[in-house]
C-alpha positions in Angstrom: 16.2 -133.7 50.2 16.4 -130.6 48.0 19.7 -128.7 48.3 19.8 -125.0 47.3 23.1 -124.1 45.7 24.0 -120.5 46.1 26.6 -118.3 44.5 29.7 -118.3 46.7 31.7 -115.1 47.1 34.8 -115.0 44.8 36.3 -112.1 46.7 35.5 -109.3 49.3 34.8 -106.6 46.7 32.6 -108.8 44.4 28.8 -108.7 44.9 27.6 -110.1 41.6 28.6 -112.7 39.0 27.4 -113.8 35.6 26.6 -117.3 34.5 29.0 -117.7 31.6 28.3 -121.4 30.8 26.3 -124.2 32.2 28.3 -127.4 31.9 25.3 -129.6 32.6 21.7 -129.7 31.4 18.5 -129.3 33.4 17.6 -132.7 34.8 21.1 -134.2 34.6 22.5 -136.3 37.4 25.6 -134.7 38.9 28.3 -135.9 41.2 29.6 -134.0 44.2 32.4 -131.6 43.3 31.7 -132.0 39.6 32.1 -128.7 37.8 28.6 -127.6 36.8 29.1 -124.0 35.6 31.6 -121.3 34.8 30.8 -117.9 36.4 32.3 -114.6 35.4 33.1 -112.0 38.0 34.6 -108.6 37.0 38.0 -110.0 37.7 38.1 -113.7 36.8 36.2 -116.7 35.5 35.7 -119.4 38.1 34.2 -122.9 38.1 31.2 -123.7 40.3 31.3 -127.3 41.7 28.3 -129.3 42.7 27.9 -129.3 46.5 26.2 -132.8 46.4 25.2 -135.7 44.1 21.7 -135.8 42.6 19.4 -134.5 39.9 20.0 -130.8 39.1 17.4 -128.2 38.3 18.8 -125.0 36.9 17.4 -121.7 38.2 19.4 -119.3 36.1 20.2 -119.0 32.5 23.5 -118.4 30.7 24.2 -114.7 30.6 22.1 -114.0 33.8 23.7 -111.7 36.4 23.2 -113.1 39.9 24.0 -111.7 43.2 26.4 -113.4 45.6 24.3 -115.7 47.8 21.5 -116.1 45.3 20.2 -119.6 44.5 21.3 -120.7 41.0 20.2 -124.3 41.0 18.6 -127.1 43.1 20.0 -130.6 43.6 17.7 -133.4 44.6 20.0 -135.4 46.7 17.4 -138.2 47.3 17.4 -139.1 43.6 19.0 -142.3 42.5 21.7 -142.2 39.8 20.2 -143.4 36.5 21.6 -146.6 35.1 24.1 -146.2 32.3 24.6 -142.5 33.0 28.1 -141.1 33.1 29.1 -139.5 36.4 30.8 -136.7 34.6 29.1 -134.8 31.8 31.2 -133.4 29.1 31.8 -129.6 29.2 29.5 -127.8 26.9 31.0 -126.0 24.0 30.9 -122.2 24.0 27.5 -120.9 23.1 27.5 -120.1 19.4 27.1 -116.6 18.2 23.7 -116.0 16.8 24.0 -114.8 13.2 21.2 -112.7 11.9 20.4 -111.3 8.5 18.7 -108.0 8.2 15.4 -108.3 6.3 14.5 -105.7 3.7 12.4 -102.9 5.1 8.7 -103.7 5.0 7.7 -100.2 3.9 9.8 -100.5 0.7 7.8 -99.5 -2.4 8.8 -100.6 -5.8 8.8 -98.6 -9.0 5.9 -99.3 -11.3 7.8 -97.7 -14.3 11.2 -97.9 -15.7 14.5 -96.0 -15.2 15.9 -93.5 -17.5 19.3 -94.4 -19.1 21.1 -91.8 -16.9 19.4 -93.3 -13.8 20.3 -96.8 -14.8 24.0 -95.9 -15.2 24.1 -94.2 -11.8 22.3 -97.1 -10.1 24.7 -99.6 -11.7 27.7 -97.7 -10.4 26.2 -97.8 -6.9 25.4 -101.6 -7.2 21.7 -100.9 -6.6 19.0 -102.9 -8.4 16.4 -100.8 -10.2 13.5 -102.6 -8.4 14.9 -101.3 -5.1 14.2 -97.7 -5.9 11.0 -95.8 -5.9 10.5 -93.5 -8.9 9.0 -90.1 -8.6 8.6 -89.5 -12.3 5.5 -90.0 -14.4 4.0 -93.5 -13.9 6.7 -94.3 -11.3 9.5 -93.7 -13.7 13.0 -93.5 -11.9 14.6 -90.2 -12.7 18.2 -89.2 -12.6 17.5 -87.3 -9.4 16.0 -90.5 -7.8 19.2 -92.4 -8.7 21.5 -89.8 -7.2 19.5 -89.8 -3.9 19.3 -93.6 -3.7 21.5 -95.4 -1.2 21.9 -99.2 -0.6 19.7 -100.5 2.2 21.7 -101.7 5.2 19.4 -104.7 5.4 19.2 -105.6 1.7 21.4 -108.1 0.0 23.4 -106.5 -2.7 25.4 -108.0 -5.6 28.6 -109.7 -4.3 27.2 -111.3 -1.2 24.9 -111.1 1.8 25.2 -108.4 4.6 25.1 -110.2 7.9 25.8 -109.3 11.5 26.6 -111.1 14.7 25.6 -109.9 18.1 27.1 -111.4 21.3 26.9 -110.2 24.9 30.1 -108.9 26.4 31.2 -111.0 29.4 31.3 -109.3 32.8 35.1 -109.5 32.7 35.3 -107.8 29.4 32.9 -105.1 30.5 35.0 -104.5 33.6 38.1 -104.3 31.6 36.4 -101.7 29.3 35.4 -99.6 32.4 38.9 -99.7 33.8 40.5 -98.7 30.5 38.1 -95.7 30.1 38.7 -94.8 33.7 42.5 -94.9 33.2 42.2 -92.5 30.2 39.8 -90.1 31.9 41.3 -90.0 35.5 45.0 -90.0 34.9 47.4 -87.6 33.2 48.7 -90.3 31.0 51.7 -89.8 28.8 54.0 -92.2 26.9 57.7 -92.1 26.3 59.6 -94.3 23.8 63.0 -95.8 23.3 64.6 -98.6 21.3 66.6 -101.6 22.6 69.3 -103.6 20.9 68.5 -107.2 21.7 71.8 -108.6 20.4 73.2 -109.4 23.9 70.0 -111.2 25.0 70.0 -113.2 21.7 73.6 -114.3 22.3 72.9 -115.5 25.9 69.8 -117.4 24.8 71.5 -119.0 21.8 74.3 -120.4 24.1 72.3 -121.3 27.2 68.6 -121.8 26.4 68.8 -125.5 25.7 70.8 -126.2 28.9 68.5 -123.9 30.9 65.4 -125.7 29.6 66.8 -129.2 30.3 67.7 -128.3 33.9 64.7 -126.2 34.9 61.9 -127.5 32.5 61.1 -124.0 31.4 62.2 -121.8 28.5 64.6 -118.9 28.9 62.5 -116.2 27.3 62.6 -112.4 27.1 60.2 -111.9 30.1 62.8 -112.8 32.7 65.3 -110.3 31.3 62.7 -107.5 31.1 61.1 -108.3 34.5 64.5 -108.1 36.2 65.4 -105.0 34.3 62.2 -103.4 35.4 62.9 -104.4 39.0 66.3 -102.7 38.8 64.8 -99.6 37.2 62.0 -99.4 39.9 64.7 -99.3 42.6 66.4 -96.4 40.9 63.1 -94.5 40.3 60.7 -95.4 43.1 58.1 -92.8 42.0 57.3 -95.2 39.1 56.6 -97.9 41.7 54.0 -95.7 43.4 50.3 -94.8 43.1 48.0 -92.0 44.2 45.5 -92.6 47.0 43.4 -89.5 47.4 45.8 -86.7 48.4 48.6 -89.1 49.2 51.2 -91.0 47.2 51.9 -94.6 48.2 55.4 -95.9 47.3 56.2 -99.6 47.5 59.5 -101.1 48.6 58.6 -104.4 46.9 57.9 -105.1 43.2 54.7 -107.0 42.4 54.8 -107.1 38.6 51.6 -107.6 36.7 52.0 -109.3 33.3 49.4 -108.9 30.7 48.4 -112.3 29.1 45.7 -113.2 26.7 43.1 -115.7 28.0 40.0 -117.3 26.5 37.9 -114.6 28.2 40.1 -111.7 27.2 43.0 -109.8 28.7 44.2 -111.0 32.1 46.9 -109.4 34.4 48.1 -112.0 36.9 50.8 -110.8 39.3 54.4 -112.0 39.9 54.8 -111.5 43.7 58.1 -110.1 45.0 59.8 -110.2 41.7 62.8 -108.5 43.3 63.5 -111.8 45.1 63.3 -114.0 42.0 66.0 -115.4 39.8 65.7 -115.9 36.0 64.4 -119.4 36.7 62.0 -118.1 39.3 60.5 -115.5 36.9 60.2 -117.8 34.0 58.6 -120.5 36.1 56.1 -118.0 37.5 55.3 -116.6 34.1 54.6 -120.1 32.7 52.5 -121.0 35.7 50.3 -117.9 35.5 50.0 -118.1 31.7 48.7 -121.7 31.9 46.2 -120.8 34.6 45.0 -117.8 32.6 44.7 -120.0 29.5 42.7 -122.6 31.4 40.5 -120.1 33.1 41.7 -121.0 36.5 43.1 -117.6 37.5 41.8 -116.4 40.9 41.0 -112.8 42.0 43.9 -112.9 44.5 46.3 -113.7 41.7 45.3 -110.6 39.7 45.2 -108.0 42.4 47.9 -105.9 44.1 50.4 -105.4 41.3 52.6 -102.3 41.5 53.7 -102.1 37.9 52.7 -103.8 34.6 54.6 -105.3 31.7 52.6 -105.9 28.4 54.2 -107.8 25.5 52.3 -106.8 22.4 55.2 -108.1 20.3 53.9 -111.7 20.5 51.0 -110.5 18.3 53.3 -108.6 15.9 52.9 -105.1 17.2 55.7 -102.8 16.2 54.8 -99.8 18.5 51.9 -98.9 20.8 50.9 -96.7 23.7 49.9 -99.1 26.4 47.2 -97.9 28.8 48.0 -97.8 32.6 46.5 -100.5 34.7 44.9 -98.5 37.5 45.6 -97.8 40.3 49.2 -98.3 39.1 51.1 -95.4 37.7 53.2 -97.1 35.0 53.2 -99.8 32.3 56.0 -101.0 30.1 55.1 -102.0 26.5 57.3 -104.5 24.7 57.0 -105.0 21.0 58.2 -107.2 18.2 61.9 -107.5 17.3 62.9 -106.5 13.8 66.3 -106.4 12.2 67.1 -102.7 11.5 70.2 -100.8 10.4 71.8 -98.9 13.3 75.0 -96.9 13.7 77.5 -98.8 15.9 80.9 -97.1 16.5 80.5 -95.1 13.3 79.5 -98.0 11.2 76.1 -99.3 9.9 75.2 -102.7 11.3 72.1 -104.8 11.2 70.8 -105.4 14.7 67.6 -107.0 16.3 65.8 -103.9 17.6 62.8 -103.7 19.9 60.8 -100.5 20.4 59.7 -100.1 24.0 57.2 -97.7 25.5 56.5 -96.5 29.0 53.0 -95.0 29.7 53.0 -93.2 33.1 50.8 -91.0 35.2 52.3 -87.5 35.0 50.6 -86.5 38.2 53.3 -88.2 40.2 55.9 -89.2 37.7 57.8 -86.4 36.0 59.4 -86.5 32.6 62.9 -86.8 34.0 61.9 -89.9 36.0 59.9 -91.5 33.2 62.7 -91.1 30.7 65.3 -92.1 33.2 63.4 -95.3 34.0 63.1 -96.3 30.4 66.8 -95.6 29.8 67.6 -97.8 32.9 65.6 -100.6 31.3 67.4 -100.1 28.0 70.8 -100.2 29.7 70.0 -103.4 31.6 68.8 -105.2 28.4 71.8 -104.1 26.4 74.3 -105.0 29.1 72.6 -107.9 31.0 75.8 -109.7 32.0 77.0 -106.8 34.1 73.8 -105.2 35.2 71.5 -108.2 35.7 73.9 -111.2 36.1 76.7 -109.7 38.2 79.1 -110.9 35.5 78.4 -114.5 36.1 75.9 -115.9 33.6 76.0 -119.6 34.7 75.4 -118.7 38.3 72.5 -116.3 37.4 70.9 -119.0 35.3 71.6 -121.6 38.0 73.4 -123.9 35.6 
């Protein structure tokens, strides 16, 4: 019996996927539920399991865009398993980038004469070989004017190394991210406001409790829990930041679903921490860890990346000092965290060295005014600089569940 395997629907709004990687070869014997392919949608990368055991015949190639419900492979379920074959084939490595070298133009003509001393000097300064220039002088002699006009060919090797290019197709996920970023820039009145945060109080808490916290909860006490809970507090004070535009209406949310930007093998992902307003420090850190691992392993689902009301992006893990993060539509605000650097600051009339982080809030000025945006960022700053009182109700151990 020949079984036709069709592309399942990854979500209600998705009508097309792209074959990212075949994990088996044409003619391989596959077991039921064995992952046979990775498919990219515009929101996530998902594994496609075999629906039955048998010999597989591939009907689509890597990089092909296929509609939901379209047949991508056939499985001959009547075929016997070959002797000595493994029931599980190893996952194929990522398709290597094709490296190409530009060939010299076929219409290049070479000088039949020699170059004048002045022309030779100019060509040497441009790192251009004499035999790559066509002369217009008598008997093909290369004149000074020829040398001045000469430019290196983009496809010709020049002294010092070869000139190579690589060309790879953007994944469907990366293309969708690009579309959303351009849309956010073009369709929102985006502005960014900045502030700086003294991280000393957070450093002190982590220094004293991080080992105990990790031993008890099996998760690290990082910066994301402090910033997530500080954002939740600020969103309650400034609900316009926890809103979005829908046509001629503004929708405000009484809950806080916080999207966190994480880097995955397929590019930027933004999984969502649901109901962050109900989570403790341990709850936030556990959820951040879980979502980051799923993003890293390519297991994030569409549902886990939709429905956020506000985004936090931590460019500091890559060393960014300052940036203007782009809004994650249809949301109206995004907080950008950055690296922590010891800087001289004035404290009670004296210069002290403190660990300082620059923070940025990009917001949609159509529904968030300057007063609200600045007030929101100041509220985040206040909570980070006074976490014991504003985030822990003056009881550190109880807040950390120690």
